[in-house]
N, C-alpha and C positions, 0 to 999 in steps of 0.2 A: 306451565302457566307463566305468563309474563309478569313483570314487576309492576304492572299498572295498578293504580289505586282503584278500588271499587267504590263507585259513588253511591251515596245514599239512595234509597228508592225514590222514584219520582213523586210519590205522595208525601215525602218528607218535607218539612218546612225549611230544611237547610239548603242553601245554594250549592249547586254542584260546581266543581272546578278544581284545578290543580292547586293545592295548597302551596306548593313550592314557588309558584309564580306570584303569590300574593304579597303585598307590602305588609310591613309589620302592623300598621294602623288598621288596614282592612281585615287582617287575620284576627287582631285583637277585638275588633268590633263584632266580627262574626262569632268569636268565642264567647263574648259577652252575651250575645243573643241566645246562643246555645245554652249557656248556664242559666239564663232567665227562664228559658223554655223548660229545662229539666227541673228547675226549682218549682215551677208552676205545677208540675206533676199531672198535666192533662194530656200528655202524649201517650199514644199506644206504645206497648212494650217494645216492639220492633223498631218503631221510630225513635224511641228514647235510646235504645242500644246504638242505632246508627248515628244519632246525634252525639252520643258519648264518644264513639269511635272517631268521628270527625273532630270533635273537641280535643281529643288526645293528639291528633295530627296537628291541629292548629296550635296547641300549647307547645309542642316540640318545635314547630316552625318559629314561633315567637321567641322561644328561648335561644334558638340558633341565631336569629336576627339580633337579639340583644347581645349575645356573646361576640358576634362579629362587630357590632358597634363599639362594644367595650374595648376590643382589640385595637380598633382604629383610633379611639380616643387615647388609649394608653400609648400609642405610637407617636403622639404629638408631645413634643418636649419644649420647654421654654429655654431659650438661650440666655446667656448672661445679660445681653443688651435688651431683653424683654421681647424680642421677636420669637416667633414660633417656627419650629422645624419638625420634620418627620424623622423619628428615630429609625435607623436602619434595622431591617429584620434580622434577627439573630438565629 
């Protein structure tokens, strides 16, 4: 079996697509929709499980994007003259 992600069933309200290609903002918005849908409690069990699985993927993706952004911000250092520079990777 390949490492391809299994998409939710077609009758699921969740959009299909590769989470790794999503921007942080799009992933967070979809995750918010999933949480609202799960909190509503009106989904069929299989749909709720699929939504939860996709939500877990989206959460991990958002956490990775945030960690990447944090590393980039931490790499910016202020020089004595007030200008900004990138710290070299260690």
